[in-house]
C-alpha positions as CSV (number, residue, x, y, z in Angstrom):
1,X,-10.2,-19.2,-14.9
2,X,-8.4,-16.5,-12.9
3,X,-11.5,-14.2,-13.1
4,X,-13.8,-17.1,-11.9
5,X,-11.5,-17.7,-8.9
6,X,-11.5,-14.0,-8.1
7,X,-15.3,-13.8,-8.2
8,X,-15.6,-16.9,-6.0
9,X,-13.1,-15.5,-3.4
10,X,-14.7,-12.1,-3.2
11,X,-18.2,-13.6,-2.9
12,X,-17.1,-15.9,-0.1
13,X,-15.5,-13.1,1.8
14,X,-18.6,-10.9,1.3
15,X,-20.9,-13.6,2.8
16,X,-18.5,-14.1,5.7
17,X,-18.5,-10.4,6.4
18,X,-22.0,-10.5,7.7
19,X,-20.9,-12.8,10.5
20,X,-17.9,-10.7,11.4
21,X,-18.8,-7.0,10.9
22,X,-19.3,-5.0,14.0
23,X,-21.6,-2.0,14.0
24,X,-19.2,0.3,15.9
25,X,-16.0,-1.1,14.4
26,X,-14.8,-2.6,17.7
27,X,-14.5,-6.1,16.2
28,X,-12.5,-4.7,13.3
29,X,-10.2,-3.0,15.8
30,X,-9.8,-6.1,17.8
31,X,-9.1,-8.4,14.9
32,X,-6.4,-6.0,13.6
33,X,-4.8,-5.3,17.0
34,X,-1.0,-5.2,16.4
35,X,-0.4,-7.1,19.6
36,X,-2.5,-10.0,18.4
37,X,-0.6,-10.6,15.2
38,X,1.8,-13.5,15.8
39,X,5.3,-13.7,14.4
40,X,5.0,-17.3,13.4
41,X,8.1,-17.4,11.2
42,X,10.3,-15.0,13.2
43,X,13.6,-16.8,12.3
44,X,12.8,-16.7,8.5
45,X,11.4,-13.2,8.8
46,X,14.6,-11.9,10.5
47,X,16.7,-13.5,7.8
48,X,14.7,-11.8,5.1
49,X,14.8,-8.6,7.0
50,X,18.6,-8.7,7.1
51,X,18.6,-9.4,3.3
52,X,16.3,-6.4,2.8
53,X,18.6,-4.2,4.9
54,X,21.6,-5.3,2.7
55,X,19.7,-4.5,-0.5
56,X,18.6,-1.2,1.0
57,X,22.2,-0.2,1.8
58,X,23.4,-1.2,-1.7
59,X,20.5,0.0,-3.8
60,X,17.6,1.9,-2.3
61,X,19.4,4.2,0.3
62,X,22.0,5.5,-2.2
63,X,19.4,6.0,-4.9
64,X,17.0,7.7,-2.5
65,X,19.9,10.0,-1.3
66,X,20.4,11.2,-4.9
67,X,16.7,11.4,-5.5
68,X,16.4,13.8,-2.5
69,X,18.7,16.2,-4.3
70,X,16.2,16.7,-7.1
71,X,14.2,20.0,-6.9
72,X,11.2,19.7,-4.7
73,X,8.7,20.3,-7.6
74,X,10.2,17.4,-9.5
75,X,9.9,15.0,-6.5
76,X,6.4,16.3,-5.8
77,X,5.4,15.6,-9.4
78,X,6.7,12.0,-9.2
79,X,4.9,11.4,-6.0
80,X,1.7,12.9,-7.5
81,X,2.0,10.6,-10.5
82,X,2.5,7.5,-8.4
83,X,-0.5,8.5,-6.2
84,X,-2.6,8.9,-9.4
85,X,-1.7,5.4,-10.6
86,X,-2.7,4.0,-7.2
87,X,-6.3,5.2,-7.8
88,X,-6.6,2.3,-10.2
89,X,-6.4,-0.1,-7.3
90,X,-8.2,2.1,-4.8
91,X,-11.4,2.6,-6.9
92,X,-12.3,-1.1,-7.2
93,X,-11.6,-1.5,-3.4
94,X,-13.9,1.4,-2.7
95,X,-16.6,-0.4,-4.6
96,X,-15.9,-3.7,-2.9
97,X,-16.1,-2.0,0.5
98,X,-19.4,-0.4,-0.5
99,X,-18.0,3.1,-0.3
100,X,-19.5,4.3,-3.5
101,X,-19.1,8.0,-2.7
102,X,-15.4,7.7,-2.4
103,X,-15.3,5.6,-5.6
104,X,-17.0,8.4,-7.5
105,X,-14.6,11.0,-5.9
106,X,-11.5,9.0,-6.7
107,X,-12.7,8.3,-10.2
108,X,-13.1,12.0,-10.7
109,X,-9.6,12.6,-9.3
110,X,-8.1,10.1,-11.6
111,X,-9.8,11.4,-14.7
112,X,-9.0,15.0,-14.0
113,X,-5.4,14.4,-12.9
114,X,-4.6,12.1,-15.8
115,X,-5.9,14.6,-18.3
116,X,-5.6,18.2,-17.0
117,X,-2.8,17.2,-14.5
118,X,-0.6,15.8,-17.3
119,X,-0.6,12.0,-16.3
120,X,-1.0,12.9,-12.7
121,X,2.1,15.1,-12.3
122,X,0.0,17.9,-11.0
123,X,-2.9,17.4,-8.5
124,X,-5.4,19.5,-10.4
125,X,-8.4,17.7,-8.8
126,X,-7.8,19.4,-5.5
127,X,-8.8,22.7,-7.1
128,X,-12.2,21.1,-8.0
129,X,-12.8,20.2,-4.4
130,X,-11.6,16.6,-4.8
131,X,-8.7,16.8,-2.3
132,X,-9.4,13.9,0.1
133,X,-7.6,10.8,-0.9
134,X,-6.9,7.6,1.1
135,X,-5.3,4.6,-0.6
136,X,-7.2,1.3,-0.4
137,X,-6.0,-2.1,-1.3
138,X,-7.3,-5.7,-1.3
139,X,-5.7,-6.4,2.0
140,X,-7.8,-3.6,3.6
141,X,-10.9,-4.9,1.9
142,X,-10.3,-8.4,3.2
143,X,-9.8,-7.0,6.7
144,X,-13.1,-5.0,6.5
145,X,-14.8,-8.2,5.3
146,X,-13.7,-10.0,8.4
147,X,-10.5,-11.7,7.5
148,X,-7.9,-11.9,10.2
149,X,-4.3,-10.7,9.5
150,X,-2.7,-14.1,10.2
151,X,1.0,-14.3,10.8
152,X,3.4,-11.4,10.3
153,X,5.6,-11.8,7.2
154,X,8.6,-10.1,5.8
155,X,8.8,-10.4,2.0
156,X,12.0,-10.1,0.0
157,X,12.4,-6.5,-1.3
158,X,8.7,-5.7,-0.6
159,X,9.2,-5.7,3.2
160,X,6.6,-6.1,6.0
161,X,3.3,-7.7,5.4
162,X,0.9,-10.3,6.8
163,X,-0.5,-13.6,5.6
164,X,-3.8,-11.9,4.7
165,X,-2.3,-9.0,2.9
166,X,0.2,-11.2,1.0
167,X,-2.7,-13.4,-0.3
168,X,-4.8,-10.4,-1.1
169,X,-2.0,-8.8,-3.1
170,X,-2.1,-11.8,-5.5
171,X,-5.4,-10.4,-6.8
172,X,-3.5,-7.7,-8.4
173,X,-2.0,-10.3,-10.7
174,X,-5.3,-12.0,-11.3
175,X,-6.9,-9.1,-12.9
176,X,-7.5,-6.8,-9.9
177,X,-5.0,-4.1,-10.9
178,X,-5.8,-2.3,-14.1
179,X,-2.3,-0.8,-14.3
180,X,-0.8,-4.3,-14.2
181,X,-3.4,-5.5,-16.8
182,X,-2.5,-2.8,-19.4
183,X,1.2,-3.0,-19.0
184,X,2.2,-6.6,-18.1
185,X,-0.7,-8.8,-19.1
186,X,-1.7,-7.1,-22.3
187,X,0.5,-6.2,-25.3
188,X,-0.4,-2.6,-26.1
189,X,1.2,-0.2,-28.5
190,X,2.0,2.4,-25.8
191,X,2.6,0.5,-22.5
192,X,4.5,-2.5,-21.6
193,X,5.9,-4.4,-18.5
194,X,8.8,-2.0,-18.2
195,X,6.4,0.8,-17.4
196,X,4.8,-1.3,-14.6
197,X,8.1,-2.3,-13.0
198,X,9.5,1.2,-13.3
199,X,6.5,2.6,-11.4
200,X,7.0,-0.1,-8.7
201,X,10.7,0.8,-8.4
202,X,9.8,4.5,-8.4
203,X,7.3,3.9,-5.5
204,X,10.1,2.2,-3.5
205,X,12.6,5.0,-4.1
206,X,10.0,7.7,-3.4
207,X,9.0,5.9,-0.1
208,X,12.7,5.6,1.0
209,X,13.4,9.2,0.2
210,X,10.4,10.5,2.2
211,X,11.4,8.4,5.1
212,X,15.1,8.7,4.8
213,X,15.8,10.5,8.1
214,X,13.0,8.7,10.0
215,X,14.3,5.3,9.1
216,X,17.9,6.2,9.9
217,X,16.9,7.6,13.3
218,X,14.8,4.6,14.0
219,X,17.7,2.3,13.2
220,X,20.1,4.3,15.3
221,X,17.9,4.5,18.3
222,X,16.3,1.0,18.3
223,X,17.5,-1.8,20.5
224,X,15.9,-4.2,18.1
225,X,15.4,-2.6,14.7
226,X,13.4,-5.6,13.4
227,X,10.9,-5.4,16.3
228,X,10.6,-1.6,15.9
229,X,9.8,-1.8,12.2
230,X,7.3,-4.6,12.8
231,X,5.5,-2.6,15.5
232,X,5.3,0.5,13.4
233,X,4.2,-1.4,10.3
234,X,1.4,-3.2,12.1
235,X,0.2,0.0,13.9
236,X,0.2,1.8,10.6
237,X,-1.6,-1.0,8.9
238,X,-4.3,-0.9,11.5
239,X,-4.7,2.8,11.0
240,X,-5.2,2.4,7.3
241,X,-7.8,-0.3,7.7
242,X,-9.7,1.9,10.2
243,X,-9.0,5.1,8.2
244,X,-7.7,6.9,11.2
245,X,-4.9,9.5,11.6
246,X,-3.8,8.8,15.1
247,X,0.0,9.4,15.5
248,X,2.0,6.4,16.6
249,X,5.5,6.4,18.0
250,X,8.0,8.4,15.8
251,X,5.9,8.7,12.6
252,X,2.5,9.7,11.5
253,X,0.3,8.0,8.9
254,X,1.4,10.3,6.1
255,X,5.1,9.6,6.7
256,X,5.1,5.9,7.1
257,X,3.7,5.0,3.7
258,X,4.4,1.3,3.2
259,X,5.9,0.1,-0.1
260,X,2.5,-1.5,-1.4
261,X,2.6,-4.8,-3.0
262,X,-1.1,-4.6,-3.4
């Protein structure tokens, strides 16, 4: 049943994309303009944001502080491994977006890094010329197929999102995320749900550690921290959809890596 719903949804979006797609990307840029995204539930969003700040102060910030004390090679290995797992979501989205060349490249990266790179700890693929990697998710695919972002949302623990990206992320739990499938949905001899949730928690800690100083500086220097985070997130999200590297405000695209729920 879930697979049928997934196929219907993707087919519908694909058909709609012919009406929305702009040849020069201007329509895509306009539809994802951060200034056009409405904060329809600002009161609830601010309350959730405050909750997330409390959780960050109690859990993520202290853990990230300890994590930053690990040797650089160890932290790099964890980051590489998490990036390697994200290929499992990126590859099907490359295919859905019709970017078959990147799908082949990313498949090669995943196979090489999983085997020769010891489960992704070492990025061996770069030595084979496969060093270009951009994460893709179902929210980005929906955007490129013409779906508008909808209202801005702040999710508990997961943080900033939009209505479109929140709906799109549900596809991960309907069969769209192979890592979720082999850990949570299926009972295997080697992997279970603990592996999945450990990887998600690890991604959160890794993100917080990478952005430790940037987030602290942003909070200290913002008149309205909530508004600053919203602005940066929406700009970064637009960049990811357009696959650009334009620097925005205090962070560049490589530093402001959202904690992906996709």
